[in-house]
DOROVO-296102 format. One record per atom (N, C-alpha, C): x, y, z. Coordinates in steps of 0.05 Angstrom, whole numbers, plus 5000, padded with zeros to 4 digits. Example, Ala and Ser with C-alpha at 12.3 -4.5 7.8 and 13.67 -1.06 7.14 Angstrom:
<pts>
526448865156524649105156526449345156525749555142527349795143525850015157
</pts>
This chain:
<pts>
119618668087119518638115121118858129120418918153121719138166124719108167126219318162129119318159130519378185131619228199131218938198130318868226128118988233127018928259125918648259124818558238123918278236125318148213126317908218127617768196127817478204129117328187129617048192132616998192133516798206136316718205136416418200137516328177137716048171135015928171134715688184132115558186130615658210131815828227130515918251128516138244127016208264125016428262125316608286127116798283127916958306127617258299127517418320127717708316130517768307130717948289133418038280133518338280135218448298135418738300138018828288137718988267140019118254138919338237138819578247137219788235138719948215137520018195138720188175137220438170134820758133135121018121132621108105129621438084127121508072127621618045125721718035126021828008128422008007130321937989132822077988133722077959135922207952136822197924137021907914136521867889136721607877139521497880139821227882142521107884144221167860146821177864148621237842148820997824148521037798148820827778150920917758153020757755155120827736154720667711153320767692153220647666152120367665150320287683149320017684146420017677145619817662142819777654141319647677139319787688137819677711135019587703134419587678131719497670131519197673129219097683129018807686129418657660130818437661131218277638129218047637128817937613126817727610128117457619126817317637127917067647125716907660126516687671124516517684123316657708120816597714119516717737120916627763122416407762123816317786126116497793127116647774129516817779128617097785129617207807129017487814130917667800130117767777132017917760132018217765130018317779129918607785130918667812130418907821131218997848128719047865128819017891126519067907125219337903126919547899125919817895124419847869124619667850123219687825120219687829119219547850116419527855115619647881117219837891116819957917116520257915115220377935115220667937117320767956119220587964121520657980123920687963125720877970128220917956130520787972132320647959134520517973136620707982138420617999140620768009142120897985142421157985143821287962146721227961147921107982150721037981151220787964149120647957149420397942149520437912151120277899151220277870150020017861147820027844146519797833147219777804147619527794148119497765147519217756147219187730146718927718148318907692149518677688151018627663149218517642150118507618148518407596147718117600149417957614148817677618146917637641146017847654144017827675145117847703147717817706148817827733148518117744147618127769147218387782149418437802149818687810151818747830150918987846151918987871151419207890154119287901154819537900157419637910156919847931158719857951158420057972161220117984161920367985164420447997164020468028165920348042165820338071168620318082169220458104172020488112173020288133171220118144172119928164171419638155173419458156176219498163177719658143179519818152181019998135182619848115182619948090184119838068183419548061181019468067180119198061177419208047176718988034174218968019173018698023170318698027168818448029167518398002168118167991167018077965165217837969162817857960160817637964159617567937159217307933157717207910155217077921152917197915150317097926148916947903148816687906147316517887144616477899142516567885139816557897138616287892139916087903139015817901140115657924138615477935139415307957138115037956137714927979136714647980133814637971132314857972129514847963129314797933131514857919131514817890132514547881133114377899134014107892131613927884132113727868130113527863130313307885128513117885128612907905131212757904132312717880134812567877137312737883136912997889139113177893139313277922137913157940137813267967140513267981141613497985144313527995146313617975145613637950147413707928148213997930146414177937147014467938149314507958149214377980151314408000153914267992153614027980155913877970157414047949155814177932157014347911158514577923157514697944158914917957161714827966161914587977164514477984166314447960165214347938166814277915168014517901166914757906168114987893170715077906171414947928174114987939176014767930175014587914176614347906177114327876177614557864178414557836176614727819177714937808176315107789178215187767177215337748178815397724181615497730181915687748184515807754185815687779184515517794185615407818185215107819187314957810187014667810186514557838185614307839185014187865187314207885186614287910188614307931190214557931189514757914191214997913189715247923187115257923185715497929186115587958185715407977186015488005188815588010190815438000193615518004194115787991193015837968193416097955192216327971189816277981188516487997190016548023191016328035192616368060195116538054196416468032198916618025198316908019195916978011195217248006194317398031194117248053193417378079190517328087189217128077186417068084186316798099185116798122184816548137182416388128182916128124180715958115178715928137176115998131174015978151173416258163175316428165174816698176174516898153176616918136176517108114175416998089175316738087174216608063172416378071169916388063168016188073165616188054163716018062161215998046159115868064156615908056154415758070152115708050150615498057148315418041145815418058143715538048141215538062139015428044136515468052134315378036134215508009134615768008134215917983136616077974139016017985141416167978143916007983145916057967148615957972150416197969152016267989153516517990156416457995158116577978161016547981162216817988164216828006165317078014168317078016169517308010172317348014172617618028174217628049175017888060177917928053178318098032180918128021182718278041185318198041187218328059187918618051187218688026187718958016185519027996185219277989183119357970184319507946186919457941188019577917187119417892187819517869186819407844187719117840190119047848191118777844189618587862189318657888187918477906185018437897183718657889180918637880180718457855182518487836182418317812182718027819184517957838184817677846182317577860181117747876178717667890176417617871176117787851174017747831174517497814177017437809177617197794176716947810177116947836176116727852173116707851171716937854168716927853167716837826169016927805168216847778168616547774170716437786171016147784168916007800168116107823165815987837163315987819162916217806160516247790160216057767162416027751162115857727164615687721166515677740169015537734169415277749167315157760167714917776168614687758170614537766171614307751169914057758169314017784167713797793168813527783171413497788172813247780171813017798171412787785170312557799172012477824174612477820176312407843176112597866175612857860175213057881172513027895170512947879167912887891168212667912169612457904170012237922171512317947173612487944175212577967173412747986171712917974170113097991167812958005167012727995164712588006165112538036167512448043168012388071167812638088168612868078168513118093165613198096164013168076161113228078159813058099160412798099159212628119160212688147162812768148163912858174162513108184161913298166160513538174157713468184156413288170153713198179153913088207156012928212156312818239156913038259158613228252159313438271156913618278155013648260152713818265150413668278150713408280148613238292148613278322146313338333146013368362143013348369142513318395139713298404138313558397139613788401138414048395137714078365139613988348139114018319136813828310136813588322134613398315131913508323131813618347129213738356128413968339130314148332129614378315128614288288129814078276129013988250126213868252125613718273123013598275120813808281121614008297119714228301119114378275121214428259120714558234118814388216119314128216117613948200114713948210114413968236111713978248110414248242111814468247110614728243109914788214111614698195111114758167110414518151109014338164108014098150106414178126106814028104105414088079107014258060109414338068111014508051113614358043114814448022117214318012119614348031119614548048121914588065122314348084120214208090120513978109122113748096122413748070123913538057126513648044127413878052129713998039131714108060132313948080134414028099137014068083138314298086140714358070142914148073143214018095145313818098144813578080142313528074141613318054141113048067140612848048140112578056142612408053143212238072145712088072145911908047143611798038143611628015144611787990143712037987144612197965147612267968148412347992151112427997153112197992152311957997154111727993154311647964152411727947152411647919152711867899152712117909152912347890155412327874155212397849157612397831157812667817159812687800160312937786157913017768156712827756154412887738152112997753151512897777149312997793149813277802152313327811153013597819153013787795153913697773154013877749151113947740149313767743146513817735145414047751145914047778144914267795146514527788149014497785150814727780149914877754149514727733148814857708145914977709144214857724141414947725141115197741142715227763142215447781144515647783147015557778149315737778149515867751148016077747148016217722147916517728149116677711149316967717146717097725144617027712142017157717140917077745142216897759141216807785143316887806145117077800147217147819147317447823148217517847148817797854151517817867153317977855155818027868155518277886156418247911156218467930159018537940159718787937162418877945162119117964163119087988163119308008165919338019167019578019169619608030170819878024173419898030174920138027175720157997173820227980174120197951173420457936174520477912173620677893171320557876169020677878166620557866166920527835167820727822168020707792170020497784172320487796174220287789173320007796171919987818170919717826168819627806167019807797165019727778166319627752168419767744169819677719171019397723172019337747173219077752171018867753168718927764166418747765165618667737165418867720164518817692166618647678169218707682171318547669171318257679170818217704171017947715168617777708166217897707163817727705162317747678163017947661161517987636161617747618163717587618163917367600162617117609161417117633160116867643157516817628157016557623154516477610153416237624150716227626149415987636149515767616149115517626149115287608146515137612145215067590142714917591140415077600138314937609135815077616135715157645134215377650133815457677132015257692132615207717131015017732128115107735126414917738123514977741123015067770120915217774120315327801119615117820120515127845119714927865116714957872115514737878112714737888112914767919112415007929112915057957111014917976108614867967106614757985105314968002103614888021102215078039101914948066101915118086101315028114098315038118097414868136094614888145094215128161091815248159091215498173089015468194088215218199086215168220086814908233085614868256086014618271088314638291088114478312090114458333091514198332094114198330095813958329097813968352098513728362100313698384102813538376105113638384107613488380108713418407109013158412110513058435113012938425115313048432117812958421119812888444119812638452121712558473124612558462126212718474129112728467130612788493131012588510132212628536134912768535136412718513139112838511139013148508136613258502136413548500137013678527136313538549137013638575134913818588132813888575130714058587128113998574125914098586123214078574122614338561122114318535121514558519118514568512117314808515114514858508114315058486112415028468111915228448109015238441108015478437105315528427105515698402104715588379105315718354102915728336102915938319101015948296102515988271101615878249102915908223100715978202101616108181099716178160101216218134099716218112100916258085100816558078102816638064102816918054104216918027103317088009104417107983106617317982108917257969111017457966109917707952110617937963109618177951111718397953111118627943113118847943113618957971115919067975116619198000115819487997113619558010112519828007112419968035111720228034111420378059109220248076107020178063104720058078105619798092107119638077108119378088110019438112111819628109113619688130112219778155110219938152108720038176107319808190106219618174105019388186107019218202109419188190111519038203112419178229112619438228113419588252111419548275108819568268106819518289106919238300107419048282107618768291110018728309112218848301114618818317114318928345113119168347112619288373110819108389108718998377106918818392108418578404110118458388111618218397113518298419114718538417116518638438115018668464112618768463111018798488110418528500109718338484109118068494111617948506113917978493116417868503117017998530116518258533117018388559115218268581112718208574111018078594112117808603113117658583114217398590116617428609118217628604120517678621119617738650117517888653116417948679115417688693114117518678113017268689115217088698117417088684119716918692120717008719120617268725121717378750119917318774117517238770115717208793116416958809115716968834116416748852115316478843117016278842116316008835115115988807116016158789115016158761115515888748113615778733114015518720115615538695116415778685117815798660120515928664122315858646125015978645125616038616127216248612128216328586125816358566123716488573121416518555122216708532120816668510121416848487118916858469118817068453116717098433117917168407117017048385118017108359115717128339116217268317114317278295115817358270114717288247116017368223114917218199116517238177115817098152118216928145117616668141119716478134119716428104122016488091122316448062120216598046119316818056117417008043114716878038114216648048111716508041110116408066111416378088110116248111110416428136108116538145108216698169108116528194109116638216109116488241109116678264108116588287108416728312108616508333110316548353110616338373111416448400110416318421111316358448112616098457114916118470116415878477117715928504118315708518119715728544120715448551122415448571123315198583121915168610121614918619120314868644121414618657120614558682121314308695119514088684120613848682119113628669116413588681116213618708113613578721111713818721112614038710111014278710110114368682110014178664109314248637106514368635104614258651101914368650101814658660103214718681103314998691104615178670106815078658108215248638106515298614105215088603103515118580101115298586100015268610097715448618098615738620101015788629102016058631102316178603103416028584103616128557100916188546099016008550096316048540095016298552095316328578094116558592095316818582097916818579099317068569098417138541098116938524097116988497094217088498092516958514089717028515089317308527090917378547090617648559091217858538093317818522093918028502091818028480090717798473088717798451086117918461085417868486082817958496082918258504084818328521084918588533087018778520088818668505090918828494093018898514094819078506097019168523096219438536098019538552097419788566099120018555098320258561099720498552102620498563102920408587105620398599107420198584106219978577107819778562108619888535106720028522107320138495109520348497109420508518111420718521114220588524114420378539116920238542117820118516116019988502116719868477117720068456116420308455117320518437120120608444120720638470123420718478125520518469124820258472126720048465127320048435125220078419125620078390127120328381126320548392127620808385130620798392131320668414134120648422135720488402134520288391135820128370136220288344134120438337134320608313136520818317136620938340138521148345141421028345141720798357144420668357145320628329143520528311144320478284145220738270143820958275144621218263147321308274147621288301150021388314152521228305152220968301154520798295154920758266153320868249153420818220156120878207157521098215160021158201162120948203162020778222164120578225163020288226161020248209160019968207162019788194161819528199163719328188162819248160164719238142164019178114162818898111163718698127162618438125159718438133159118568156156418578166154618718146155618938134154019078114153418898090155418758080155018588057153018368063153218248086151318038094148518148097148218388108145618508110144418568083146018668064145118718037144018458025145518248028144717988016142117888029141917908056139417828069137017978058137318238055135118398046134418338017136418308000135818247972134517977969135417777984134217517982131417507995130817698012128017728022126417938007127718037985126418237968125618487983127518587999127018828015128719058004127619298005129219537997131319588019133719638010135919678028136119968036135520028062135520298072137920348089138820588091140920668109139720718137141420728157140420788184138921058185139921268172138521518172135721498159135621348137133021308124131121158143132120958156130420808175129420978197131121148208130221328229128121518219128521628195126521808183123921668177124121408171121721258164120221158189121721038207120420908230120121088254122021288257121821458281119121598284118321758264115721898266113321698269113521478254111321278256111221168284113521118296113521008323112321208343113021458340111921658359108821678357107821658332104921688328103421428333104821208336103420948338101620938363099220838359097220828380097020548392096020538416095620278429093720108413091620218402089720068386091019938362092920078349094319968326096019728334097319758357099019538366097419298374095219338388093419118396092318978371091619138351090519018327092618858312095018948312097218808299097618538313097518528339097818278354095518088348093118188347090818018342090917918313091918088294092117998267094117768264096317778279098317568278097117298286095317298305094217048315091317008306090517138284087717138275087016868262088916718251088216458240087616268263086216058256085415868277087415638281089615658268091715448270093215488297093415268312094915258337096615008338099115048344101014828346102114828374101814608388102614578416104814378417107114458429109414278428110614238456111213988462112713918487115013738477117413838481119713698470121913668491123713478485126013438503125513238524126013318549125513138572122513138577121212928569118312918570117312748593115312848607114112698629113312418620113512218638112811948629110011918618108112068630105412038620105112148592106812328583106612428556108012258536109912088545111311908527109511668518107311628532105511408526103911488501102611288488101111348463099011558467097911578491095711778496096812048504099512088502100712338512099612578497099512558470098612788454095712858461094112658466091312718473091112848501092912778519092912908545093713198543095713258526096413538522094113688509092813568490090613698476088313758496087813578515085613618534086413848553088913858562089814068580089614338565090414338540090314588524087414678521085614498514082814568509081514668534082014528557080814598582081614878590084114948586085015218594083915428574083715348549082815538528079915618534078415458547075615518553075215698578077415758592077215928615077916208608076316398616076916678610079416768625081316908612083816978626083317198646084817188668084717408687086217638675085417888682086718118670089718128678091318238660094118278665094518508685096218468704096818668724099618768720099919028714102519148709103919208736106419128738108019188762108719488764108819588789109719858792112719878788113520098777116320138771117720308792119920188804121520348823123220538807124120748821125720958808128620868805129920978785132720928781133921168767136221258774137921168797136821258824137221098844136221178871138521228891140921158883143221228900144421488891144621678909145721938902148721908900149922058881152822048879154122188903156622138909157922268931157722568929157822698952157522988953159923128940162223008941164623138929165922938910167123038889168522868870171222778881172222568869174722458879177122628873179222578888181722728885183722568867184622688846186622558828189322578841190622348846193322358858195522288838194722198815196722128795195422138767196822238747195722248720198022198701198021978687200121898669199021878640200621958621199921938593201821748579200721538567202321358551201921438522203421638514203021768488203321578465205121378468205721198446203421018439201520978458199220818452196620968456196821228462194421388464192621328488193921248510192421168534193121358557191121438573191521588597190821418621192421448643191921308668191621518690189321498704188721688726188321518751189721598773189421458798187921648818185721548829184221708848184921608877184821798895185121728923182821538931183521328945181421148954181420878939183320828922183620568910182220528883182020738867180820718841182920798820183420628801185220688778183620688753183920888737182420928712184220938688183720758669185220758643183220848621184121028604182421138583183821118556182421008537183420988510181321108491181621358482179721468462180421358435178321288420178621178393176421288375176921268349174821338329174121088312174820858321174420608305171420538303169920578325167120508326165620758335164420898317163221158322161121148344161421338363159421388384158921138402160920968404160720738422162820738443162120628466164020618489163820338502166220238510166419988525167320058553166319908573167119948601167819678612170119668626171019428640172019508668171019378688171819428716172819168728175319168736176718938747177218978777176718768793177218798822177318518834178718488856178918238870180518028855180417778864182117568854180617358837177917378835176417198818176716908827177016728807177116448813179516368830181616528830183916458847183216458876181116608883180316628911177616478916176916308898174316158900174415968924172716008944172815828968172015538962170215508943169315238936168715228906169515018893169014998864166014998858165315138837162515168829161315438839162715558858161615808869161816038848163816038831164116248811161816248792161016008781158815998762156216078775155815988800153316058813153216358820155516468827155616758833154916928808156016848785155416998760152416988755151216758758148316728752146616888772147316868798145717008818145817308814148117418809148317708805146817788780147017628759145517688734142517678739141517478753138717448757137517628778139117728797138017868820137418168814138718288794138318568790140018718810138818928822140219088843138319108867139219238888137819238913134819288911134019508899131119578898129719488873131219388853129919308828130819028820128918858814129718598804130618628775131418398763132618418736130718548716128218468716126418578697125718868702125518948728125019228735127419398726129819298729132219448720132119478690131419258676131219268646129219478638126919488652124919688646125919968651127520008673128620268679130520358657131920168645133920238625132820228596130220178594129020178567129420448554130220448529130820688515133820748514135420568527138320588525139420338512141920348505143320118493145319998513144920048538146819968559146619668565149019548568149119278579151519268598151219118620153419088639153118818653155018638648154918368658157118318678156518158698158418078719159717818711162417808714163917568707165917508729166517248732168617158750170717038733173017178730175117088713177316938728179316838714181516698728183016858748183217128743184817298761183217508775180717558767179217778779176317748774174717908790171917948784171818188764169618198750169318428732166418488726165918738719163518828706164318928679163118818658163918878631161418948614161519168599159219238583159819478565157719618558158119848540155419968533155620158514153220298504154120508485152320698480153120928464154721118481156421268468158221448483156621638501154421738492152821928508151521798532151521528533150321378555152321308577154721408575156821328594156021398623154821628628154121698655152121498666150121428650148121238659149420958664151320888646152720638650154220628676155520858683156920878709155020868732152620978729150620958750149820668755149420518733148820238737151020098751153520158744155820028757155820098787155320348793155320438821153220288837150820248826148820098839149519798842150819688821151619408822153619368845155519548848157619518868156619588896155119808898154419918925151719808936150119698918147519588928146919328913148719128915148218878901145918728914144618558899142418398908143018098907142117958926142417658927139617538933137917548914135117468918134817168919133317068939132816778940131516668914129616818903128316728879130316718855132116918855134116918834136016678837136616608862138316378868136916118858134316098865132815858856132815838825132316058813132216058783134915998771137016108784139716058774140415768776139715638799140415358803138915188782136415248778134815098758135915128730136615378723137715428696140415278693142115288713144615148711144214848710142314748725141814458724141014378696139214528684138414468657140814488638142514678642144914708625146614458628147014368653148714138657147413878647144813868648143413638636143913628606143913868594144613878565147413788560149313898576152113838573152613538575151113408594151613118599150912948575149313058556148512898533150012958508152113118510153713188486156613138491158113068470161013018474162413278481161513508470162713768477162313828507159913768517159313828545160913658564161213408558162913238575165813318574166713408551169413508549169713758567167713938567167914178584167914118614166313918622166013868651168013668661169113498644171013288653173613298638173513308611176013298596177813528600176813768600178514008604179714018632178213928651179213918679181413708681181113488668183213278668185813388656185613528633188013628620189413848637187813988653188914218669189114148698189313898705189713818733187613928752185113948742182814038757182914338763184514488749184614778754182014908745180915088761178415228753178815418730181415478723181915658700181015528674180815268673180115118649177614948654175814948636173514778638171414878658169614708664167414768683167414588707166414698729166014538753163914318747163914118764161913908760159213998771157113868762154413938773154313888803155513678812155413618840156613838857158713968846159914198860158114438859156814488836154914708834152614668853151614428854149214368870149614418900152114398909152614428937152814728946153014898927153215188933150615298944150815448965148515578978148615878973146316008975146216298971147916448990148016369015149616499035152616499027153516289015156316279006156916488985155016528966155316728945155417008958153617058976153517328990156017379006156917169021159217209038161817249022161917118999164317148982164517418968162217508957162217748941161918008956160418008977159818268991162318418999164218299012166618459019168318548995168318378975169918448951168618688936166018678933164618898920165119158935165219148961165419388978168219488981170219308981172919378991175119348970174819178951177119128933177619368915180119438911180819658893179719618865179019828852177719818825179619908804179819748783181119838758178919878738178420138731176320208712177520278685176720138664177720178637175520278619176020488605174020598586175420638559174220518539175220528511173020608493173520798475171520858455171621148446169421228434169121498422168321688444170321758461169721908485171822138489171022328506172822548514174122468540176722438541178022348566177422518590177322778586176722958609173922908620172022848603169322798612169222528627170822328617170922078630172022108659174222258661175422308688173322448706171922638696169922778712167822598722166722428704164522248712165422038731167721918726168721708744169421828771170522058771171122198796168622258812166522328797164022388811162722148824162721918810161221688821163021508837165621518834167421328848169621478863169421738866171521888879171521858909169421768921169221748950169821468960170821298943171421018951173721018972173520818989175620769009176220469008177820408988178320128982181320058988181619818999184319729006184819458994187219408983187819148972188018928993187018698987187218469005189518288996190018089011192217899005191317738981193117708961192517548937192817258944190917098936191016808941193116678923194816508934196816378917195516188897196516178873195415998853196315708859194515528858195115248862196615138838198714978842200114868819198414678803198914668777197514488759199314258751198314018753199813788745198613688719200113698697199113608671199413308668197313168658197412878656199012778632201512848631203212778607203112478602202712418576202712138567200211978574198312098588195911948596193611978576191811778577189511788560187011748578184911898573182511878588180211828568178711608573176411538557173911618573172311798563170011908578167411828563165611688575163111608562161111838563159411858543157312048543154711898538152611968552150011838550148611958525149411858502148311968477147911738456145811768441145411578419146611678393147811908393148812028369151711928364152111828340154611688333156811898326157812018347160012218343161712218368164312248364166212268387167712528384168612628407170412858408173112768417175112808399177812738405179512988411180912978433182613208441185413098448187413208435190213148442191513418450192813418473193913658484196813618493198313838493201013838503201314068523202914028543203514248562205514438549204914698551206814898540207815078563207015328562208015518583206015738587206615908607204716118614204716348593203116548599202516768580204716978578206317008599207617268603210117318588211317118575213417168555211917218528211417468522209717528499210817428473213517428470214717318445214117028442214416878464213816588463210816548458209116698471206216668467205416718438206616918426206016968397206916738380209216628386210216398370208616148374207616108398205915878403203215908388202216158387199816198371200316128342202516198331203116138303203715848299205015718319205415428317202715288317200815378333198215258333196915288305197315518292196115558265197415368245200015318247201315138229200314848233200114768258199214498264196314468255194714678259191914668250191814618220193514748205193414718176194414438168196414338181197414068175195213858181193713898202191613708209189313738189188813988179186814028158187513858134190013878125190813738101190713438106191813338128192013058133189312928140187913028160185612888170183012968155182813228147180513308132180713238102182813348089183013318060183913038052185912918065186912658056185212428066184512438092183012208104180012258104179112498101176212558101174912468127176412488149175512378175174212578193174512838187173313048204172613278186170913448197170013688182171813928188172313978213173714228220175514178244178014088239179914058261180614338272181114348298181614608311183914578330185914758327188214758345188415038357188715048383188915308397191215288418192515518422194415548444193115698467193215588491191915698514193815738537195615928536197515978558196016088582196815998606195516088630196416368638194516528648195216788659195616768689194616568701194716548730196516338742197616168725199315948735201915948721204016018736206716038724207615778712208615788687209715558675207715368663205115448662203115258651201615388627201115218608199415288585198815028570196915048551196214818535196314898506197314718489196814728461195114478455192714538445190614328444189314308417189114058407187713998382185113848389183013908374180513778379179013738353177513518350176013468326173813268331171613298317169413108318169912888298169712638307170312408290168312178295168411978278166911738283168111598307166511488326167611368350169711148345169210988324171110768319173710858307173911118300176411218288178011388308176911438332178111638350180911558358181311308366183911218377186011238355185411138331187411148309188011428301186011608302186511888294188112038315187911948340189612068361192512008355193111768345195811708337196711878314194911928295195612098272196212378281194612488300195112758309197812778323198512588339201112598353203312578333203012408312205112378292205412638275203112758268203313008252204613228269203913248294205113448312208113398315208813148319211713088322213213148297212013128273213413178248214213468246212813648260213613928259216413968271217013808291219713828303221713668288220913448277222813268263223413378235221413418219221713518192222113828191221013958211221214248212218914388199218414628207216414798195217614928170216314898147217315008123216715308121218215438103217815728099215015778087214115588070211415618059209315598081209615408099207715378121207715628139210115728144210315968161208816198147209216238121208016458107205016438107204016188102201116158101199816178128201216138150200216198177200516488184202816598176203516868185201917088170201517058144200117278129197317328139195617118143193017188154193117308182195117228198195517348224196217638222198017708205198717998201196318158191194718038174192318168164190418228187190018018204188118058226189118258246191818278249192918468268192218758260192218808234191419078224188619138232186918938232184118978239183719018269185018838285184418838314185519098327187619218315188719458327186819698323184819658305182719858301180019758312180219598334177819488346177919548376175819658387175719738415176219498433175219258425175519028443178418948446180018978426182918918429184119088450183619348449184819528468183819478496181219408498180119358524181119088536180818878520181318608531184218528531185818618511188618528509190618718520189818978523191719178531191119298559188719398563188119548587187219368610185619158605184518998626186718868643186718928669188718828688191518938683191719158668194419278664195519388690193819448710194819538735196519318749195919068743197418848754199618748735199118798709201018698689201718938670203219128680203719378664205119318637206319088634207619018608205619008586203018968592201018958571200919218555201519448568201419708555203519738534205619558534207619578513207119388489205319208493204918998472203919118445202119318445201319418418203619528402205719618416208019738401209519538385209419288393211019078381209518858367206818878368205318648358205818588329205718788312206018738283208918648277210818798287213618728281214418468295213218428319213918178333213017928318210617938307209717708291211317688265211717918252213117908226215917798229217117828252219917738256220217438262218017298265218117018272219316858249221116678256222516508236221416218238221616088215220715808214222215638233224815678236226415508253225715548283224615788289223715838317221215668323219415648304217115478308217915178309219915108293220914838294222014778321223514968333224614928359222514898380220415058379218215028398216814758395216514668370215314398365217014188378219614198375221313998387221114008418220814248428220814288457218214188469216014248456213414198469211813958457212113898432210313708419211413428417212513338439213513058441211012878443210812688425208412508426208112358452210412308466210212158491209212338514209312598510208412788530205512878525204312798503201612878497199612738515197512868522195212758537192812738518191312528520189112478501186512438516184412568506181712528517179912448493178412228497176512138477173812128491171912298482169212298493167512158472166211938480164811778460162311658472160311588456157911448467158711198481157111128501157810898518158210648503156910618480157110368465159310368444161010568445163110578425165510728435167710698421170110838429170911028407
</pts>
């Protein structure tokens, strides 16, 4: 399949853009036998390139051990001095028997609960002590056809690599699977099942079962069956483990700042002695989808919060080699789907459009089942209009095809993605590379580099004809299978027994009408605002040599901060801060509506879709945000696109649009979002719980829907217009840029500003509900509650205190993991965060939250308060400090080489808070100097159980 313009993610069927390299020197092989070994047909023992006319990325090292285990190695410099180690087991839930449904995922959990070299309860603590955070640097996932374990080592020296390989080898064949540990983990598995249960997940699962009816995937949800999860024992897990966890079914992938030859030697030393046990599992019977006939799915799920429509076709396809011919077919198909998606975006922009958030997807699921789908959201009473619009759009493209103008735009968009991949290749992230390698291997795709992809797809894209694209679209929909779906908030007439028949009749009636021809909109020019006649005058230029930042002040109220970096090749970030943001919000709810209206309106002469068309062929993005302290435009692109990015910014500020149609669409989208939130415990916590804990401060949580609904378009315009025109600008640019060129461009486009600061609105004091409890009902049938316990701390601006509170949160998080997850098995993933306020002096929150069974929420709140209080009574131990501190110090090394850290934590709003410019100088040493007794003192000061506030969001029929 095309690398990786089309792909799959999990159970979903989405476009996946991550472009990678043509015929080039053969990959480096260091003394490894790469000839296919004899094994079961179920096991993919060769490499995709073995049966392809494509050559893989020459930077990759491929090898195979005598026991059948394969490996792929790649040297990569980001993150610096770190290595990503992955064990890819090519087996998942699809390989389970009926009596094992859920065992693949259960087994994934068990490999953290006792292996040959790491007795039960020691692995997570060991990894933390080495500088790896559980969940971030060490994790795993289970899918239909894969189970993948990963470690992001804190160092890439020989010792760290050897320890990492020992962990992976234990995953591979060292599982203890002790009965008592199975019993302990059972509660965590069931808690995870509860935490993942939602209206959206239920709808997705039923849609998958409907779309792929007749196949095994409909009976192999990776989370499994509760009956199996409640009765699974060591023997059942061992049977799956021995059958599928065998060297010939595994691939070790290592990407990082490594020496390839030495790493290969370590791989061979770590894995060569592994042997499979017993017989290889028999091949699953995949089944087949129907390829003709029209079926209708009516799925009432009011808690989803919106009405979803989908028009889909599915078909069977046989796994085959990844060849040049196949890639060219996939490229044409991807371009065709892109053009259809662009049409849907235009339709959404039209006045009184019946659809929102439309999308088009196509691809191959699990290498065996093809699909193409058009989907959108609509109002409950407009399902017929929405469905007819999807039908018409599909029929127009099938009958008349696309236009040359549409194809030209599509080519520019795809070429921009290819070029971005080439430009940014030198500083790709090792984790992302490793995961991409695994995705491609498991889809049996040849792994190409970005340069190879450009050489392969670039010329083909230029030569691609409209006839080829039209034919690719028609081929996608050539089968007679049609699946029509109406899900979520379903009209009353559709919930009746005859509902499916009514949908079928509407579909058939519209299908018999010839579609009207597609009319392409005229494109307005961009940019249309001329830059000022003269560049701005620099009145101040300061260099902060210790952090590599330059500050330039222009006459007229513009301050420019520049941080040149080489962390992310050929990329630039832009952040523009101005005004007071939520602190000056005249009415609650106005901030959310303002963000949506600006996003949906485009600019003065171009609506959102017209602006997107004008920017086709670039990688530019620029979003408007209303923050606690300021308004902002935030975005980025390739370094060479900076001038165009500044042009977009100039149009956003100098010619903003407040379109009535955009306001209508924004209100409808927000209402659908709030309807969704109202049916989930997380949503109610956002709209009610967080506001309760923060004394109704808009800095925390969301406004209520009633407040949003009262906002009018005139309020948005009256609030933003003067700020856009008059508020002083702080412009921050971070990335692979020339500072002199940045100054020249900013001076050119913003040198004529005449901006004056206005009076800052005083922050309203926050009253924390110390000692109070709030029980919030949620209108949901799902048996899950969200428990939150919070304590008032302090504001952001004492950076030493803020750093210690972050570490205290990490220690409490780990204690809750041990107590509530590991000992009680009552939750899947407890989370503790410190949230000091930037805008309210003396206020902050340290907050714990976890998904639990409703009948356990009150008792677990007591447990949380007791565990938190114990930090002050018993004290934080040196071991706890080390296990919280080492992953933090490791992450600091990474973030200091990340553009977002410099933009968001250092430069943004530094004109108001100049102390931020000093923080990078002390961050590593500041954290390293933290003492256990200091955390104990903070716990005593802040984590008084009597001062904690508790929120329990639970279904109406339970607590």
